[in-house]
C-alpha positions as CSV (number, residue, x, y, z in Angstrom):
1,M,-7.4,-4.6,24.9
2,S,-9.6,-7.5,25.5
3,S,-8.8,-10.9,24.1
4,S,-12.4,-11.8,23.5
5,S,-13.4,-12.2,19.8
6,A,-16.7,-11.8,18.0
7,A,-15.2,-13.6,15.1
8,G,-15.3,-17.1,16.6
9,F,-11.7,-17.3,17.9
10,S,-10.3,-16.2,21.2
11,L,-6.7,-16.4,22.5
12,E,-6.1,-19.2,25.0
13,G,-3.5,-19.3,27.7
14,V,-2.2,-15.8,27.2
15,D,-4.3,-14.0,29.9
16,D,-1.1,-13.4,31.9
17,V,2.6,-13.6,31.7
18,Q,5.3,-15.3,33.8
19,D,7.1,-13.4,36.6
20,F,10.8,-13.2,36.2
21,P,12.7,-14.9,39.0
22,W,14.8,-12.7,41.4
23,G,18.3,-13.9,42.0
24,N,21.2,-14.6,39.6
25,G,21.4,-18.2,38.8
26,E,24.4,-20.3,39.7
27,G,27.1,-20.3,37.1
28,S,25.9,-17.1,35.5
29,S,28.5,-14.6,34.4
30,M,26.1,-11.7,34.7
31,S,26.8,-9.1,37.4
32,W,24.3,-8.4,40.1
33,E,23.9,-4.8,38.8
34,R,23.2,-6.0,35.3
35,Y,20.8,-8.7,36.5
36,S,19.0,-6.2,38.7
37,H,18.5,-4.0,35.7
38,L,17.2,-7.0,33.7
39,Y,14.8,-7.8,36.5
40,D,13.4,-4.2,36.6
41,L,12.8,-4.3,32.9
42,M,10.9,-7.5,33.1
43,Q,8.8,-6.2,36.1
44,T,8.0,-3.0,34.2
45,G,7.1,-5.0,31.1
46,N,4.8,-7.4,33.0
47,K,3.1,-4.4,34.6
48,A,2.6,-2.8,31.2
49,F,1.2,-6.1,29.8
50,R,-1.3,-6.4,32.7
51,E,-2.4,-2.8,32.1
52,N,-2.9,-3.5,28.4
53,R,-0.1,-1.2,27.4
54,L,1.1,-3.8,25.0
55,D,3.4,-1.6,22.8
56,Q,5.4,-0.6,25.9
57,A,5.5,-4.2,27.2
58,I,7.0,-5.3,23.9
59,E,9.6,-2.5,24.2
60,F,10.7,-3.6,27.7
61,Y,10.8,-7.3,26.8
62,S,12.9,-6.5,23.8
63,R,15.4,-4.5,25.9
64,A,15.5,-7.4,28.3
65,N,16.1,-9.8,25.4
66,N,19.1,-7.7,24.3
67,I,20.6,-8.1,27.8
68,K,19.9,-11.8,28.1
69,P,19.1,-13.4,24.7
70,D,17.4,-16.8,24.3
71,D,15.7,-16.7,27.7
72,S,12.5,-18.7,27.6
73,I,10.6,-16.4,30.0
74,I,11.5,-13.2,28.2
75,L,10.6,-14.7,24.8
76,S,7.4,-16.3,25.9
77,N,6.2,-13.0,27.6
78,R,7.1,-11.0,24.5
79,C,5.3,-13.6,22.4
80,A,2.2,-13.2,24.5
81,A,2.3,-9.4,24.0
82,Y,2.6,-9.9,20.2
83,L,-0.4,-12.2,20.2
84,R,-2.5,-9.9,22.3
85,I,-1.8,-6.8,20.1
86,S,-2.3,-8.8,16.9
87,H,-5.6,-10.1,18.1
88,F,-6.7,-6.6,19.2
89,L,-5.8,-5.1,15.8
90,K,-7.6,-7.8,13.8
91,H,-10.8,-7.1,15.6
92,R,-10.5,-3.3,15.9
93,P,-13.6,-1.8,14.2
94,P,-13.0,0.7,11.4
95,S,-14.9,3.4,13.2
96,A,-12.2,3.4,15.9
97,S,-9.6,4.3,13.4
98,E,-11.4,7.3,11.9
99,Y,-9.8,9.8,14.3
100,R,-6.9,7.6,15.5
101,P,-5.3,6.1,12.4
102,L,-2.8,3.3,12.8
103,S,0.8,3.8,11.5
104,G,2.6,0.9,13.2
105,L,3.0,-2.8,12.3
106,D,0.0,-4.6,10.9
107,P,-1.7,-7.5,12.8
108,T,-0.2,-10.2,10.5
109,T,3.3,-8.9,11.1
110,H,2.7,-9.0,14.9
111,A,1.4,-12.6,14.6
112,G,4.5,-13.5,12.6
113,L,6.8,-12.1,15.3
114,A,4.8,-14.0,17.9
115,L,5.3,-17.3,15.9
116,K,9.1,-16.6,15.7
117,D,9.4,-16.1,19.5
118,A,7.2,-19.2,20.2
119,E,9.5,-21.4,18.0
120,K,12.5,-20.1,19.8
121,V,10.9,-21.0,23.2
122,M,10.1,-24.4,21.8
123,S,13.7,-25.0,20.7
124,L,14.9,-24.0,24.2
125,K,12.4,-26.0,26.1
126,S,10.8,-28.8,24.0
127,N,8.9,-30.1,27.0
128,F,7.5,-26.6,27.9
129,V,3.7,-26.8,27.2
130,T,3.4,-23.0,27.2
131,S,5.5,-22.9,24.0
132,Y,3.0,-25.1,22.2
133,I,0.1,-22.9,23.4
134,L,1.8,-19.8,22.1
135,K,2.8,-21.4,18.8
136,A,-0.8,-22.7,18.2
137,N,-2.3,-19.3,18.9
138,A,0.2,-17.6,16.5
139,L,-0.5,-20.0,13.7
140,I,-4.3,-19.6,14.1
141,L,-3.9,-15.8,14.1
142,L,-1.7,-16.0,11.0
143,F,-3.9,-18.3,9.0
144,S,-7.2,-16.6,9.9
145,S,-6.1,-13.1,8.9
146,L,-8.9,-13.1,6.4
147,P,-11.5,-15.5,7.9
148,S,-14.1,-15.0,5.1
149,F,-11.7,-15.8,2.3
150,G,-9.7,-18.8,3.6
151,F,-6.1,-17.7,2.8
152,I,-3.3,-15.5,4.0
153,V,-0.8,-13.4,2.2
154,L,2.5,-12.6,3.9
155,V,4.4,-9.7,2.5
156,L,7.9,-8.2,3.1
157,W,8.5,-4.5,2.7
158,H,12.0,-3.2,1.9
159,V,12.2,0.5,2.3
160,M,15.3,2.1,0.9
161,L,16.2,5.8,1.4
162,L,18.8,6.8,-1.3
163,F,19.7,10.3,-2.4
164,F,16.5,11.7,-0.9
165,L,14.3,9.3,-2.9
166,C,12.1,6.6,-1.4
167,S,12.1,3.4,-3.3
168,I,9.6,0.9,-2.0
169,T,9.7,-2.7,-3.2
170,L,6.9,-5.1,-2.3
171,S,7.9,-8.8,-2.4
172,T,5.2,-11.4,-2.0
173,I,6.9,-14.0,0.2
174,H,4.4,-16.7,0.7
175,I,0.8,-17.6,-0.2
176,I,-0.5,-20.4,1.9
177,G,-3.7,-22.5,1.8
178,Q,-5.5,-22.0,5.0
179,L,-7.1,-25.4,5.4
180,E,-3.7,-27.1,4.9
181,K,-2.1,-24.9,7.5
182,Y,-4.9,-25.3,10.1
183,E,-3.7,-28.9,10.1
184,L,-0.2,-27.6,11.1
185,A,-1.8,-25.8,14.0
186,R,-3.6,-28.9,15.0
187,D,-0.4,-30.9,14.9
188,V,1.2,-28.4,17.3
189,I,-1.8,-28.7,19.6
190,C,-1.6,-32.6,19.5
191,S,2.1,-32.4,20.3
192,G,1.4,-30.2,23.3
193,L,-1.3,-32.5,24.5
194,Q,1.2,-35.4,24.6
195,I,3.1,-33.4,27.2
196,D,0.1,-32.3,29.2
197,S,-3.1,-34.0,28.2
198,Q,-5.2,-32.0,30.7
199,S,-4.1,-28.5,29.4
200,N,-7.3,-26.5,29.2
201,P,-5.9,-23.9,26.7
202,L,-4.7,-26.7,24.3
203,L,-8.1,-28.5,24.7
204,S,-9.9,-25.3,23.9
205,L,-7.7,-24.6,20.9
206,E,-8.2,-28.1,19.6
207,R,-12.0,-27.7,19.7
208,S,-11.9,-24.3,18.0
209,T,-9.6,-25.4,15.2
210,T,-11.6,-28.6,14.6
211,N,-14.8,-26.6,14.3
212,M,-13.1,-24.1,11.9
213,F,-11.5,-26.9,9.9
214,M,-14.8,-28.8,9.5
215,R,-16.8,-25.6,8.7
216,R,-14.3,-24.5,6.0
217,S,-13.8,-28.0,4.5
218,H,-17.5,-28.9,3.9
219,V,-19.4,-25.6,3.6
220,K,-19.4,-23.8,0.3
221,P,-19.0,-20.0,0.9
222,Q,-22.2,-18.2,0.8
223,R,-22.5,-14.9,-1.1
224,T,-22.3,-12.3,1.6
225,D,-21.0,-8.7,1.7
226,D,-17.7,-10.1,3.1
227,Y,-16.7,-10.6,-0.5
228,D,-17.6,-7.1,-1.5
229,C,-15.3,-4.1,-1.9
230,T,-16.2,-1.6,0.7
231,L,-15.6,1.3,-1.8
232,C,-17.7,0.3,-4.8
233,L,-19.9,-2.1,-2.8
234,K,-19.6,-4.7,-5.6
235,L,-17.9,-8.2,-5.8
236,L,-14.1,-7.8,-5.4
237,Y,-12.4,-7.7,-8.7
238,E,-8.6,-8.0,-8.9
239,P,-8.5,-7.7,-5.1
240,I,-5.5,-6.2,-3.3
241,T,-4.9,-6.9,0.4
242,T,-3.2,-4.1,2.2
243,P,-0.6,-4.6,4.9
244,C,-3.2,-3.6,7.4
245,G,-5.4,-6.6,6.4
246,H,-8.2,-5.0,4.3
247,S,-9.1,-6.0,0.8
248,F,-10.3,-3.7,-2.0
249,C,-10.7,-3.8,-5.8
250,R,-7.4,-2.8,-7.4
251,S,-8.9,0.1,-9.3
252,C,-11.0,1.3,-6.3
253,L,-8.0,1.3,-4.0
254,F,-5.7,3.3,-6.2
255,Q,-8.5,5.7,-7.2
256,S,-8.9,6.3,-3.4
257,M,-5.1,6.7,-3.0
258,D,-5.1,9.4,-5.7
259,R,-6.4,11.6,-2.9
260,G,-4.2,10.3,-0.1
261,N,-2.0,7.3,0.7
262,R,-4.1,5.9,3.6
263,C,-6.2,2.8,3.9
264,P,-9.8,3.8,3.2
265,L,-11.0,1.8,6.2
266,C,-8.5,2.1,9.1
267,R,-6.5,5.1,7.8
268,T,-3.2,3.3,8.1
269,V,-0.5,4.9,6.0
270,L,0.1,2.8,2.8
271,F,3.4,2.7,0.9
272,I,2.2,0.9,-2.3
273,S,1.7,1.8,-5.9
274,P,0.0,0.2,-9.0
275,R,3.4,-0.8,-10.3
276,T,4.7,-2.6,-7.2
277,C,1.5,-4.0,-5.7
278,A,0.3,-7.4,-7.0
279,I,-3.3,-8.7,-6.7
280,S,-4.1,-11.3,-4.2
281,V,-4.0,-14.3,-6.5
282,T,-5.5,-16.9,-4.1
283,L,-8.4,-14.6,-3.1
284,N,-9.1,-13.8,-6.7
285,N,-9.2,-17.5,-7.6
286,I,-11.6,-18.3,-4.7
287,I,-14.0,-15.6,-5.8
288,Q,-13.8,-16.6,-9.5
289,K,-14.4,-20.2,-8.6
290,N,-17.3,-19.7,-6.2
291,F,-19.1,-16.8,-8.0
292,P,-18.4,-17.3,-11.7
293,E,-21.4,-15.5,-13.1
294,E,-21.0,-12.3,-11.0
295,Y,-17.2,-12.4,-11.5
296,A,-17.8,-12.5,-15.3
297,E,-20.0,-9.4,-15.0
298,R,-17.4,-7.6,-13.0
299,K,-14.7,-8.5,-15.6
300,S,-16.9,-7.2,-18.4
301,E,-17.6,-4.0,-16.5
302,N,-13.9,-3.5,-15.9
303,D,-12.9,-4.2,-19.5
304,S,-15.4,-1.7,-20.8
305,L,-13.6,1.0,-18.8
306,T,-10.1,0.2,-20.2
307,N,-11.0,-1.2,-23.7
308,L,-13.6,1.1,-25.2
309,G,-13.5,-0.4,-28.7
310,V,-12.4,0.8,-32.1
311,D,-14.9,3.7,-32.4
312,L,-14.6,5.0,-28.8
313,L,-11.7,6.9,-27.3
314,P,-11.2,8.7,-24.0
315,L,-10.7,12.5,-24.6
316,F,-8.2,14.7,-22.9
317,V,-9.4,18.3,-23.5
318,M,-6.3,20.6,-23.6
319,D,-4.7,21.5,-26.9
320,V,-4.6,20.8,-30.6
321,I,-2.0,18.1,-31.4
322,L,-0.8,17.3,-34.9
323,P,0.2,13.8,-36.2
324,C,3.7,12.8,-35.3
325,Q,4.0,15.7,-32.8
326,K,5.6,14.8,-29.4
327,F,3.9,16.4,-26.4
328,Q,4.8,16.3,-22.7
329,L,1.9,16.1,-20.3
330,N,2.1,16.5,-16.6
331,I,-0.9,15.5,-14.6
332,F,-1.7,15.7,-10.9
333,E,-5.5,16.0,-10.5
334,P,-7.2,12.8,-9.3
335,R,-9.6,12.6,-12.2
336,Y,-6.8,12.8,-14.8
337,R,-4.6,10.3,-12.8
338,L,-7.5,7.9,-12.9
339,M,-8.1,8.4,-16.6
340,V,-4.4,7.9,-17.5
341,R,-4.2,4.8,-15.4
342,R,-7.1,3.3,-17.2
343,I,-5.6,4.3,-20.6
344,M,-2.3,2.6,-19.5
345,E,-4.2,-0.6,-18.7
346,G,-5.8,-0.5,-22.1
347,N,-4.1,0.3,-25.5
348,R,-2.4,3.4,-24.2
349,R,-4.3,5.6,-26.7
350,M,-6.6,8.6,-26.2
351,G,-7.9,11.6,-28.2
352,M,-6.3,15.0,-27.6
353,A,-8.9,17.7,-28.3
354,V,-9.4,21.5,-27.7
355,V,-12.3,23.7,-27.0
356,D,-13.4,25.6,-30.1
357,S,-13.5,29.3,-29.2
358,S,-16.2,30.0,-31.8
359,T,-18.7,27.5,-30.4
360,G,-17.5,27.1,-26.8
361,S,-17.7,23.3,-27.0
362,I,-15.2,20.6,-27.9
363,A,-13.9,20.9,-31.4
364,D,-15.3,18.3,-33.9
365,Y,-11.8,17.3,-35.0
366,A,-9.1,15.9,-32.7
367,C,-6.0,13.8,-33.0
368,E,-5.4,10.3,-31.6
369,V,-2.3,10.2,-29.3
370,E,-0.4,7.3,-27.7
371,I,1.3,7.5,-24.3
372,T,4.9,6.3,-25.0
373,E,6.4,6.9,-21.6
374,Y,4.8,7.1,-18.2
375,R,6.7,8.1,-15.1
376,I,5.8,8.1,-11.4
377,A,8.1,9.3,-8.7
378,E,8.2,8.5,-5.0
379,V,9.8,11.6,-3.4
380,E,10.8,12.9,0.0
381,W,10.7,16.6,0.5
382,V,13.9,18.2,1.8
383,Q,13.8,21.6,3.5
384,D,16.6,24.1,3.2
385,T,18.6,25.1,6.3
386,Y,17.8,28.7,7.1
387,P,20.5,31.0,8.6
388,P,19.9,32.5,12.0
389,E,18.9,36.1,12.5
390,G,21.6,38.7,12.0
391,T,24.2,39.6,9.4
392,E,24.2,36.2,7.7
393,R,20.5,36.4,7.0
394,N,20.7,40.0,5.7
395,D,23.6,38.9,3.3
396,L,21.4,36.1,2.1
397,L,18.5,38.4,1.4
398,E,20.7,40.8,-0.5
399,M,22.1,37.9,-2.6
400,T,18.6,36.7,-3.3
401,Q,17.5,40.1,-4.6
402,K,20.5,40.3,-6.9
403,A,19.9,36.9,-8.3
404,A,16.2,37.7,-8.9
405,E,17.2,40.9,-10.8
406,F,19.7,39.0,-12.9
407,A,17.1,36.2,-13.7
408,S,14.5,38.8,-14.7
409,Q,17.0,40.5,-17.1
410,W,18.0,37.1,-18.5
411,I,14.4,36.2,-19.3
412,K,13.8,39.5,-20.9
413,D,16.9,39.1,-23.1
414,A,15.9,35.6,-24.0
415,Q,12.5,36.7,-25.1
416,E,13.9,39.4,-27.3
417,A,16.4,36.9,-28.9
418,A,13.6,34.4,-29.5
419,Q,11.6,37.0,-31.4
420,G,14.3,37.2,-34.0
421,D,14.6,33.4,-34.3
422,R,11.9,32.4,-36.8
423,L,11.6,28.6,-36.5
424,A,9.7,27.0,-39.4
425,T,7.5,24.7,-37.5
426,L,3.8,24.1,-37.5
427,T,3.7,23.7,-33.7
428,N,4.2,27.5,-33.3
429,R,0.9,28.2,-35.1
430,R,-2.2,29.3,-33.2
431,P,-4.5,26.5,-31.9
432,S,-7.2,27.6,-34.4
433,E,-4.8,27.3,-37.3
434,R,-3.7,23.8,-36.2
435,L,-7.3,22.8,-35.8
436,D,-7.9,24.0,-39.4
437,L,-5.2,21.6,-40.5
438,L,-6.9,18.7,-38.7
439,R,-10.2,19.5,-40.4
440,I,-8.7,19.3,-43.9
441,R,-9.6,15.9,-45.5
442,D,-7.6,16.4,-48.7
443,T,-3.9,15.4,-48.1
444,K,-2.6,17.6,-50.9
445,E,-4.5,20.6,-49.5
446,R,-3.2,19.9,-46.0
447,I,0.4,19.8,-47.3
448,R,0.0,23.0,-49.3
449,R,-1.5,24.8,-46.3
450,G,1.3,23.5,-44.1
451,L,3.9,24.8,-46.5
452,L,2.2,28.2,-46.5
453,Y,2.3,28.3,-42.7
454,M,5.9,27.5,-42.6
455,K,6.9,30.0,-45.3
456,A,4.9,32.7,-43.5
457,E,6.7,31.8,-40.2
458,E,10.1,32.2,-41.9
459,Q,9.0,35.6,-43.3
460,G,7.9,36.7,-39.9
461,C,4.3,37.3,-40.8
462,R,0.9,35.7,-40.1
463,L,-1.2,34.1,-42.9
464,Q,-4.5,35.9,-43.0
């Protein structure tokens, strides 16, 4: 994992970590055996860091921190590992994730953890120049998560497992203007230079932040493909930034997730849904302000998909529905999930039609329906515990066979009982008969025909 960057920013002062001193300090209550274990953890962590096994290095540093909390060397070394892995993930090409998808923490989260450790080190040793170097690097990584758009969105995920159901809540914690927060990074650098005015890492960071600040303050963003959605290849509209740091149009992202809950670019597993995921307000405002004409075109295009107008309705070809009839509809195919999502974003109405058996095409009459309730469930699959081979499994098979025979007989008895129960309802008529009712334009004739159907149903015969 190299710390070089093609994006104009490289980490400074984190090429290596500090060696942990051997020997228990005077006045320490830690036993030699415990201190020896701590020393071994730090040595192993440093070795993993220098071999670019950053995840393992963080694990060893964290174990060492549990033994000796608030140690400046442990915290600064772990901070450096967080910085290196965050920088690597930010500049990892999408092609590298095609066959090795990421499922761990996203780069912004790593940068946030690095900032937390750096601030602890600074509180422990205010005159320790390394803490200023670490904090400045963490701030720049945080506030340059989306270098083309000039903002950062920090999110907090709360994952709750309750009664075998996964409930995922997304809380937007902070939206920060990048230019303002670059000044915060520069303030940290200036404070560090007051301690050591000849620090090469701080001087390099000062130059890079000054260049980025001037470039972003005075240059109006040019229209490049950085502002395009990588799925529809158009200007981002209602953009959503995933926890892995990629931005897509809201509709494009969830259309892609109808086929799998992974980021379309890096294949990171995503636990978001249209109901819980908010659009990136700052990014949307930046795009709307800098590209108003193209944004207006995208808005008009999106509105045309959700609001078709008075004389146009999306059609769901399935069955004949009569006015005031309630109907349960279960969907799972991606094309129907997309259709229903667009309907829910519009006026919640669509046409329910049927294929006319006489012509083989969609019937010329249909009924307008409204979606009154829409449910989506996040589930976790639970597997039964199977008994071992032997008598217990044989008993289970015998019980299963008896239950199947009983269920089969129960269904047969229920069907026979249902044949004797003549319910006077129009929904029991054949689809062709219900379609005939829809075709009748005369209200009186429709009521008369409906009464004939219901009387025929009560008498147990079909109207010819």
